[in-house]
N, C-alpha and C positions, 0 to 999 in steps of 0.2 A: 605581504602576507596575502593579499588578495588572490594572487596566483595560485594558492593552495586550495582555493575553493572553486577554481577554473575547471569547468567541464567540457572546454573546447576539443572538439575531436572524438568525444566518447559517446558511445550509443546507448541508449537507456530504454529499456522496455518496461512500460507500466501497465498491468493489467487493471481491468474496470476503469479506464481514463476518459470514456466519452463525455463525462459529466462529474460535478460535485468534487470530492477530495481527489480523487485520482486526477482529474483534468488540471486542478489547481497544482498538484505536484508536478504534472507533465510540464505545464507553464513554467514554474520555477526552475526545473531541470534545463528547460530550453532556454530561459533568461542567463543561465549559468554557462551556456555554450553548447549544451549537451544536443546530439541528434536524437529525437525522441521518436519511439514507436508506440502508438496507441493501440488499445486493446479493449474491445467489447463484443457482445453478442449480436447487437442490432447492426447489420452493416450499414444501413442507411443513416442513423445517427451518428455512427463513427466516422463515416464519409464526411458527413457535415461537419463534426468537430475537426476532423484532419484539414477540410478545407480553409475553416476559419484560422486554425494554427499557422497553415502553410502560408496563408496572406500576410501573417506577421513575421514569421521566421524564415520563410523561403520553402520551397517545394523540398529541396535537397535535405532538409533538415526535420522535415515531418513525415512520418510514414504510419501505416496502420495495418494491422492484421485483426479480422474478426476469427475468433475461435473460443471453444469451450475449455475452460483451464481444467477440468477434472476429465477431459479426453485424451489420453496419453497419445494417441496416434496423431490428433489434430494438433496437440502442443508440439511434439516432435517436428511435425511437418512445418509449422508457423516459424519454430526458431530456426530451422534449416534454411528457410526462405528469407527470413531476417538477415541471418549471417552471410547468406549468398547475396542479396541485393543491397543492403544496408550496411552492413558491417558487423564485426564480431560483437556481441553484448557485452558491455562493459558494466553495466548497471542493470539490476533487476528489481522493481519496486512491486512487491505483492500485495497489491491494494484490493484487488476484486473482493466484495462480500456483501452479504445480504443479512436482514434481520427478520425475525420472526417473533411476535408479540402474543403469548398465551400461556396460561398457568402450566406448571409441569406436569400435573394431573390430567391436564386435556391435550398435551402435545400429542399429536401422532407420531408413529415411528418414522413415517415417511417425511413428515416436517422436520423432524430431529437430524434423520439423516442428510436432507437437502441442505441445512444449515451447515452442519460439520463438513459436507463436501465442499461447499463454495469456500467457506471461511477458513477452512484448515487443510483439508485434502489438495485443494487448488494450489496453494502456497507449496505443498510438498511436491506435487506433480511438475509445476513450472520450475520451481526451484532446484529440483534435482535435474531435470532437463538442461536448463542454463549452466548448472554448476557442472555437469559433464562435460561441457565445452570450456568453462573458466578453469577448471583445475588443470588440465595440461598447458595452459597459459600462464598458469600460477597467478593468476590476478582476476580481481572481479568484486564488486559490491553487491550484496542482496539487502535489501530493506524491507521488512516485514511491517505491515500495518496492523498493529494490536489495536486497544483500546483501554480505556480505565475499567472496563469489565476484565481485562487480564487480572486486575488486582481485586477489584470490587463487584458486588452481585446486587441486583435489584429485582423485585418480583416480575415475573411474566417474560423474561428474557433468558431463560436457562440455557437453551440451546447455544446462543450467540455467547453467553458468558463462558461456556465449557469450550466453545471453539477458541476463543480468544485466550483462554488461559492456557490451552494446549499449543497455541501458536507461540507463545513465549518459550515454552521449553522446545519446541521445534527449532526456534531460534539458536537456543543453547546447543541442541543436538547438532545442527548444521555447523556452528562455530567448532564443536568438539570434533568433527570430522575433516573440515575442509578449512580450517585457519592455517594449518600447517602447510598448505599448498597455496598460501598467498591471498586467499579471500577474507573480507570481512564482512560478518553477516550480524546485522542489528536490527532493530526495530523501533518505531515511534509508538506510543500509546495516547492517540488524541483523547481529549475530555469530550465534552458536549460541544459539537460544532454545529452552527447554523448553517444548513443547507437547504436545498429543496426538499429533501427526504425527511428533514426534521423540523420542517416549518410548522407542522401541526403541533409539535410539542411546544415550540416558541409561542404558537398562538393560544396554548392552554395556560391561562393565566395561573393556576395554582402550580402547575410544573415548571412554568417559567419563574415563578417566585421561588421556588424550591432550588433550582439551578443557580440562581442568582445568590441566594442565601448561602448555598453549599459551597461555591467557589469563591475563594478568597480575592480572586481578581474581580469579581462581582460582574462578571460578563460571561455571554457564550463565547466560544471560541469561533474563528473565522477560518475558510479555507485556506487564506493567506498565511495564516499563523503556522501553517505545517509546512510550507514550502521550505523555509530556510533549514530546519533541522534536517529534512530529507536531502537537501543539497550538500549539507556538512556531511552527512553519513555516505554520501555517493562519491565525495572527493577526496583528494590525497590528505586533506586536513584531517581525516579520521583513519589514517591507516594504522593506528594501534588501538582502535577502538572495536571490540570483539565481543559479541554475545550479550550486548546490552539492549535494555529497554528504556527509551527515553520519553518520559511522560510529559505530553504537552497538552496539560489540562487547567491552567490557571491556578494550580496550587490544590486541586481538589483532593488527591490522594495523600495529602500530608497533614490533613486536619481532620479532627472528628466533631 
């Protein structure tokens, strides 16, 4: 049964993977045998991350490409270079995303568009570019990283909530169009994950207490909690799973 989760020989591109959740997912895929391609906007940080992972997994199994996920030309060029230099992309994880905290009455149109562009349009641009190569090969896995905000809403994160809700339906739209060509497109929806970016929320006594009380598992999630579900959705073990959003949230979305 273990062989069904084996990713040896497969190439996985993970957007937004120089740190945090994306980095943990990249490490999980590499642990399962995949050759990974990291992505980010900061070339120096990206190279530092690549070098650290290469020391662990080998230079031949860790590559990196710095490109803007909403720049169609840059995305096309990067995917072309990956397929030429590393190999055909078998797995795409659309992880890159940002947050903006401000009441909807105060959010500028520029900030609204910035969040929607990165959290939603980026997944469309990269997903379509990679799928354009997967479809003729009649094989490929795309995993979109959603959020509990795919289903739930909280004050002050309206653009993020709208983007992640739409990403669920983009996952369904991709499935409707590409599943017949042998692709599996799914998503995971993390709950509240303890990372460098959420440390200020963990340190907020009132908010931390709310999270612990609202989550049946009575803890924050860790980045390691996300690697297994992504490996499963990237592997042959999920070949008949399509269009699904898997909530990895400690039970937050099933209780009131």
